Z-matrix of the N, CA and C atoms (Angstrom, degrees):
N
C 1 1.425
C 2 1.562 1 106.63
N 3 1.310 2 115.19 1 126.83
C 4 1.459 3 120.89 2 179.43
C 5 1.509 4 110.00 3 -99.28
N 6 1.332 5 117.51 4 126.93
C 7 1.443 6 122.11 5 178.33
C 8 1.517 7 109.41 6 -111.05
N 9 1.322 8 115.47 7 137.54
C 10 1.464 9 122.67 8 177.80
C 11 1.507 10 107.79 9 -121.64
N 12 1.347 11 115.25 10 137.64
C 13 1.465 12 119.42 11 -179.08
C 14 1.555 13 107.97 12 -125.56
N 15 1.329 14 115.76 13 135.93
C 16 1.441 15 121.86 14 -176.76
C 17 1.533 16 113.08 15 -125.29
N 18 1.337 17 116.03 16 154.22
C 19 1.462 18 124.75 17 175.38
C 20 1.529 19 110.95 18 55.11
N 21 1.372 20 117.54 19 -132.63
C 22 1.445 21 118.53 20 -176.60
C 23 1.518 22 113.78 21 -69.36
N 24 1.339 23 117.96 22 -19.10
C 25 1.476 24 119.55 23 174.81
C 26 1.530 25 108.84 24 -65.45
N 27 1.322 26 115.65 25 -40.87
C 28 1.456 27 121.16 26 178.11
C 29 1.527 28 110.15 27 -63.22
N 30 1.309 29 116.41 28 -45.60
C 31 1.461 30 121.07 29 -179.43
C 32 1.522 31 110.67 30 -60.83
N 33 1.330 32 118.40 31 -46.10
C 34 1.463 33 121.09 32 -177.98
C 35 1.520 34 113.02 33 -69.11
N 36 1.352 35 117.98 34 -37.65
C 37 1.461 36 119.63 35 179.48
C 38 1.524 37 111.80 36 -78.58
N 39 1.319 38 117.03 37 -21.61
C 40 1.462 39 121.02 38 179.25
C 41 1.535 40 113.74 39 82.26
N 42 1.304 41 117.31 40 13.47
C 43 1.469 42 121.34 41 -179.26
C 44 1.519 43 110.98 42 -151.67
N 45 1.303 44 116.06 43 152.20
C 46 1.467 45 119.39 44 177.64
C 47 1.529 46 111.19 45 -92.80
N 48 1.309 47 116.49 46 -27.74
C 49 1.472 48 119.37 47 177.04
C 50 1.516 49 110.32 48 -160.44
N 51 1.305 50 112.62 49 158.85
C 52 1.458 51 120.20 50 176.82
C 53 1.523 52 109.58 51 -159.47
N 54 1.304 53 113.96 52 158.35
C 55 1.463 54 120.07 53 174.34
C 56 1.525 55 107.29 54 -109.25
N 57 1.321 56 116.86 55 129.02
C 58 1.472 57 121.26 56 -175.97
C 59 1.514 58 110.10 57 -130.07
N 60 1.316 59 114.90 58 159.64
C 61 1.476 60 122.33 59 173.79
C 62 1.533 61 106.44 60 -127.28
N 63 1.335 62 117.55 61 85.79
C 64 1.456 63 119.26 62 -178.77
C 65 1.519 64 111.33 63 -68.39
N 66 1.326 65 116.04 64 162.20
C 67 1.484 66 118.80 65 178.86
C 68 1.550 67 111.88 66 -65.77
N 69 1.294 68 114.99 67 163.84
C 70 1.463 69 119.23 68 -179.57
C 71 1.519 70 114.06 69 -60.66
N 72 1.340 71 116.92 70 -19.71
C 73 1.453 72 120.27 71 -179.77
C 74 1.552 73 113.07 72 -71.47
N 75 1.333 74 115.87 73 -12.47
C 76 1.472 75 120.67 74 179.41
C 77 1.546 76 106.89 75 -85.10
N 78 1.322 77 115.68 76 105.91
C 79 1.443 78 121.10 77 -177.03
C 80 1.543 79 114.74 78 -111.87
N 81 1.342 80 116.86 79 -21.56
C 82 1.478 81 120.05 80 -178.09
C 83 1.518 82 107.88 81 -142.84
N 84 1.338 83 114.77 82 176.72
C 85 1.456 84 121.01 83 -177.56
C 86 1.518 85 111.16 84 -58.38
N 87 1.326 86 118.36 85 -42.48
C 88 1.465 87 120.86 86 -179.44
C 89 1.532 88 110.31 87 -60.79
N 90 1.320 89 118.02 88 -43.76
C 91 1.456 90 121.17 89 176.56
C 92 1.543 91 112.21 90 -60.06
N 93 1.335 92 114.74 91 -41.46
C 94 1.461 93 120.79 92 179.60
C 95 1.533 94 110.73 93 -62.15
N 96 1.326 95 115.78 94 -44.89
C 97 1.473 96 119.82 95 178.13
C 98 1.504 97 111.68 96 -60.46
N 99 1.315 98 116.54 97 -44.77
C 100 1.498 99 120.45 98 178.44
C 101 1.512 100 110.98 99 -61.29
N 102 1.321 101 118.40 100 -40.68
C 103 1.456 102 121.97 101 177.01
C 104 1.515 103 111.84 102 -65.66
N 105 1.335 104 116.00 103 -42.85
C 106 1.478 105 120.62 104 179.66
C 107 1.543 106 109.39 105 -61.84
N 108 1.312 107 118.92 106 -39.09
C 109 1.454 108 121.93 107 -179.01
C 110 1.546 109 111.44 108 -60.79
N 111 1.322 110 117.18 109 -28.23
C 112 1.458 111 121.35 110 -179.60
C 113 1.529 112 113.14 111 -77.85
N 114 1.329 113 116.71 112 -10.97
C 115 1.453 114 120.84 113 -172.43
C 116 1.538 115 113.96 114 -86.85
N 117 1.309 116 117.67 115 -6.71
C 118 1.475 117 118.78 116 177.42
C 119 1.502 118 112.32 117 161.26
N 120 1.323 119 115.15 118 165.74
C 121 1.447 120 120.53 119 -173.84
C 122 1.537 121 111.71 120 -67.93
N 123 1.308 122 118.42 121 -33.39
C 124 1.453 123 121.34 122 178.81
C 125 1.519 124 111.64 123 -63.45
N 126 1.311 125 115.72 124 -46.27
C 127 1.482 126 120.31 125 178.49
C 128 1.532 127 109.84 126 -68.84
N 129 1.312 128 117.29 127 -39.36
C 130 1.474 129 120.16 128 177.62
C 131 1.517 130 109.69 129 -58.83
N 132 1.313 131 117.98 130 -41.40
C 133 1.454 132 121.68 131 179.41
C 134 1.535 133 110.82 132 -69.49
N 135 1.306 134 117.09 133 -43.79
C 136 1.461 135 121.43 134 -177.99
C 137 1.531 136 111.27 135 -62.39
N 138 1.322 137 116.70 136 -37.34
C 139 1.459 138 121.30 137 -174.04
C 140 1.537 139 113.27 138 -107.16
N 141 1.352 140 115.34 139 17.49
C 142 1.463 141 118.28 140 -178.54
C 143 1.508 142 113.15 141 -60.48
N 144 1.324 143 117.47 142 -30.78
C 145 1.477 144 122.03 143 177.98
C 146 1.511 145 108.01 144 -129.36
N 147 1.348 146 118.02 145 90.19
C 148 1.471 147 120.80 146 -177.39
C 149 1.545 148 113.79 147 -58.13
N 150 1.314 149 118.79 148 -19.07
C 151 1.450 150 119.60 149 179.18
C 152 1.529 151 111.82 150 -69.14
N 153 1.336 152 117.26 151 -13.92
C 154 1.453 153 121.65 152 178.55
C 155 1.525 154 113.07 153 -92.46
N 156 1.303 155 116.37 154 1.60
C 157 1.488 156 121.57 155 -176.15
C 158 1.505 157 109.62 156 -114.23
N 159 1.329 158 114.99 157 135.62
C 160 1.466 159 121.06 158 170.20
C 161 1.507 160 106.55 159 -98.61
N 162 1.328 161 116.71 160 148.32
C 163 1.477 162 120.98 161 -177.12
C 164 1.528 163 108.75 162 -132.24
N 165 1.330 164 113.78 163 138.51
C 166 1.464 165 119.89 164 172.55
C 167 1.535 166 107.14 165 -125.78
N 168 1.320 167 115.90 166 132.91
C 169 1.455 168 121.09 167 174.82
C 170 1.509 169 105.15 168 -113.47
N 171 1.352 170 114.15 169 122.26
C 172 1.460 171 121.16 170 -178.05
C 173 1.521 172 111.54 171 51.90
N 174 1.355 173 114.34 172 42.27
C 175 1.450 174 125.26 173 175.52
C 176 1.488 175 116.47 174 70.39
N 177 1.341 176 118.40 175 16.21
C 178 1.454 177 123.91 176 174.30
C 179 1.494 178 109.29 177 -117.01
N 180 1.364 179 118.28 178 128.19
C 181 1.457 180 120.49 179 175.23
C 182 1.530 181 110.30 180 -58.93
N 183 1.335 182 115.90 181 138.69
C 184 1.474 183 121.10 182 -177.90
C 185 1.520 184 109.12 183 -139.11
N 186 1.323 185 114.37 184 166.43
C 187 1.480 186 121.41 185 173.42
C 188 1.507 187 109.15 186 -92.50
N 189 1.315 188 115.64 187 172.55
C 190 1.500 189 120.37 188 -176.98
C 191 1.510 190 113.49 189 -66.21
N 192 1.325 191 118.16 190 -20.23
C 193 1.472 192 118.95 191 -179.74
C 194 1.553 193 112.42 192 -90.39
N 195 1.328 194 116.68 193 7.18
C 196 1.455 195 119.59 194 178.89
C 197 1.523 196 111.05 195 -69.67
N 198 1.330 197 118.51 196 133.10
C 199 1.453 198 120.90 197 179.70
C 200 1.541 199 113.12 198 -66.15
N 201 1.296 200 115.79 199 149.63
C 202 1.460 201 122.79 200 174.65
C 203 1.522 202 109.44 201 -129.25
N 204 1.339 203 114.46 202 145.25
C 205 1.479 204 119.47 203 179.89
C 206 1.550 205 108.07 204 -138.33
N 207 1.319 206 114.86 205 164.49
C 208 1.441 207 120.52 206 175.06
C 209 1.522 208 109.26 207 -54.84
N 210 1.301 209 116.39 208 138.51
C 211 1.483 210 120.60 209 -179.55
C 212 1.509 211 113.37 210 95.66
N 213 1.342 212 119.05 211 -12.93
C 214 1.450 213 120.79 212 176.56
C 215 1.515 214 111.06 213 -70.73
N 216 1.341 215 114.83 214 151.94
C 217 1.453 216 121.68 215 169.52
C 218 1.529 217 105.92 216 -108.24
N 219 1.343 218 115.66 217 120.94
C 220 1.449 219 121.65 218 -174.58
C 221 1.538 220 108.82 219 -120.26
N 222 1.313 221 115.94 220 123.00
C 223 1.459 222 121.97 221 -178.40
C 224 1.507 223 109.15 222 -111.41
N 225 1.338 224 115.51 223 136.23
C 226 1.477 225 122.65 224 178.47
C 227 1.538 226 107.82 225 -119.67
N 228 1.328 227 116.49 226 131.13
C 229 1.430 228 120.76 227 -179.68
C 230 1.531 229 110.21 228 -157.14
N 231 1.340 230 116.94 229 158.82
C 232 1.448 231 118.66 230 177.13
C 233 1.521 232 109.98 231 -72.28
N 234 1.319 233 117.92 232 161.09
C 235 1.454 234 120.58 233 176.51
C 236 1.526 235 111.32 234 -55.96
N 237 1.299 236 115.41 235 141.26
C 238 1.445 237 121.63 236 -177.36
C 239 1.545 238 108.59 237 -97.32
N 240 1.327 239 115.12 238 132.94
C 241 1.455 240 118.47 239 177.53
C 242 1.526 241 106.98 240 -114.82
N 243 1.298 242 115.05 241 152.23
C 244 1.471 243 119.70 242 179.30
C 245 1.504 244 109.45 243 -127.96
N 246 1.300 245 114.61 244 174.55
C 247 1.445 246 116.68 245 -178.57
C 248 1.534 247 112.72 246 -151.38
């Protein structure tokens, strides 16, 4: 599973991307976020309020209950505003 982090999510996690193999108990985006929070203080800070994070799985915006599987590309970023 490839994870991509953008903007302040990248700053807080300390990386722009990584490849991970979460445990079998990670079935959806919410589970993935909870698992990521356990991996260190930067991730715990970045994901402390999941409502502030937008998520895309395989380049499609999804909700926290969207399933994830090995081989997915998952991007995390703050909400985008335009003008």
